[in-house]
N, C-alpha and C positions, 0 to 999 in steps of 0.2 A: 599569234596567242588571243585570245576573248580578256579582255579585258571589262565586265561589267558594267553598268550604268549603276548606281541604285541613286532611282529617282522617291521620297522618300511625301508625303502627298502635306506640305505645313495643313492644313484645314481638313485632312481626312477624320481628328479627334472633333468632334464636336459636344458641348455641353450639352447633355440628356439625351445626348441619342450619341455613344463610345462606337468609333465604328476607323477602322486606321487599314491603310493602300496603304502597300507599297509595292513599289513597284521596281521589274529588274530588265532590263532589255543588253543581251547580248550584242555585240557587232553583230554585222548581215552578214552570209555568210550563203553559200551556196546549198542548197538542198534536192538531191536525189529522191524520187519514191521515196519521201518521207508520209512513216502514216500519221495519222491524223484521223480526229473522231469532227463527227461533229450532232451528236447524241443520241446518233439512233444507228450507225453505218461506220465501219472504215472506208477513210477517203485518201491518198497520194499524194500530196505536193511538189512537184518539182520548180522549183524556181529557186528567185532569191529573195533571201527577207531574215527572220531571225526570230527566233522563239523566244515570248514573254515569258513571265512571270511575273504573275498578281498572287499575292498573301492578305489574306483580308484575315483583322488581327482586332480582337475589344481591344478593350481601353488600360487592361496590365499586360495584353502583347497577346495573347492567350488566344492559338487562331479561331476561326471560328466554324471548328467542323459544329456538321450537322445542320449547319445553313444551306437552303437552296437557293442554287444559281439559276436565272438564264439571260441571255444578251437580245440586245436589238441593232443592226448596223445602219449608218445612214451615211451616204458615199458626202464628199466635202469638197475634191477634187479629180483629176481622174476621171478612167471608165473602166468596164470590167466591171466581173456578175462581185458579188461579197458572197463568201464563205461564210455563215453562222453555224454555235451549235441553235435543233432544236430542239425544244423544248423547257422540260428543267431536269438541273441534273446537283443533285449533291457537292457539299466539299470537306472533301476529305478529311483528316486529321490533320495532317499541314496546314487546312486551311488558304489554300495553293491551287492558282488555275495557268494551266500553261495553254500559251495560244500564240497561232502566226501570224508574223505581221507579214505579210509577202507581195510580190507580183510574180507569175509563172502559171506554173497549169495547173489544173486539177482531177483529177481519174479518179473512177471507181477500183480500179484495178490498177497492179502498178503500170509502167511504162517496162518495154522491152529492148525498140527500139532507142531507148537514153540511158545509158551505166557514170558508173563514179569516173568512166574512163574518159563522159565528157567533160566531167566538170569544168578542164582549161576553157574547151569550148566554150562553156556556156559564161563564163567565166568574163570571156572578152570582149560577149554578145553584148553581156546589160553592160561592161563597161562601154559602149560606143553609141549603147542607143541610151537616148534621153529620154526619162519618164518619170514622171509623182503623182501617187496616191495622196487621198488623207482620204481618212476614214473621221467618224467620232460613235464610237461605240461607249450604250448604258448597259453598264447589268444589273441587275434586279435583284438585290440581294434578298433573304429574307431568314430572319436569325429566328434561332428556337423559341425564344421570349416574344413570339411574335410582333415582334419590329418590320419593318418592312424602308429600305432603301435604294433609294437609286446612287452607283455610281459611273461616272461619268469623259472622259478620256477624249483625246484627240490623236491619234498616233497617226504616223507618216513615216512615209518611203522614198526614196526620191536619190538621183544621183546628179542632179543638178544641184546650182549654186545658188545665192541671190541675186548673183549678174546674167541668171539665163543660164550662163555654159553649163559644160559636164565638170563634175569635179574631178581633184587633178589628183588628190589626195585616195589613198587607196591604205584600208586596213590591215591589219590583218591579217586576213582571212584575202590579199592583194586586188580585192573591189572598193568603187568610187562608191557603192549605194551605200545610205541613212538613214538607219530609225534612229527615230525618234517620237517618245509619247508624249503627252501632257502629264502635270499633274491629275489627278482625280480632282471635282469636284463630289461630294456626299451631297446627295439631298435628302429627308426623310421624307417617305410617304404614309406610313405611319408607326406614330411610337411605340417601344415595350413594352409588354402588359409591366403594372406595376409588381414587387415581388411582392407576392401574398401577406409574410409580415407589416406590410406598409396598408392594405389592405383595409378602407376605411371597415370596420364590426355593425353590425346593427345587433342594436336591443332591442328586448321587450319590453313595449311600452305601458 
């Protein structure tokens, strides 16, 4: 049974620039032909990982619906290509973004040579093959009041412990893979526009 870990960025709420970041990280599992979208088209992921949820809210806890988000990623450790959303996409009413932190293969069409029957074999492979991958993601969030913020997190997927050896503990899905996401660091690129009621009034001289 998955037990999501809720991480709430303690610095996500900043004076004068209220933006809250809540990240939910479930246990890693095996995915077979999991549909994902890069902002332009559907693709399919097969491998191991976790689909995390990033929720963006204002100071009162209201979702930042109507805001737009773009992303960029930089590899810090490991190898392989990085799949990221292309262009700018709007936040829905929930203010949530779903993103996969995983190791595997992304294809344009569902794989036909790998099915759900292969989950035990895929699990055994990833439990016995050491790997570590770390990336830094920057989300650029533009709110309806003109504010622009960068939300930076570091995410790691690994099945190796600090001693350099394979993890021996298995999660509820039978995997020794662990996905971690750092607390978000929020920086202000552009402060929001002041409410119209606070704008200075011009008087005739």
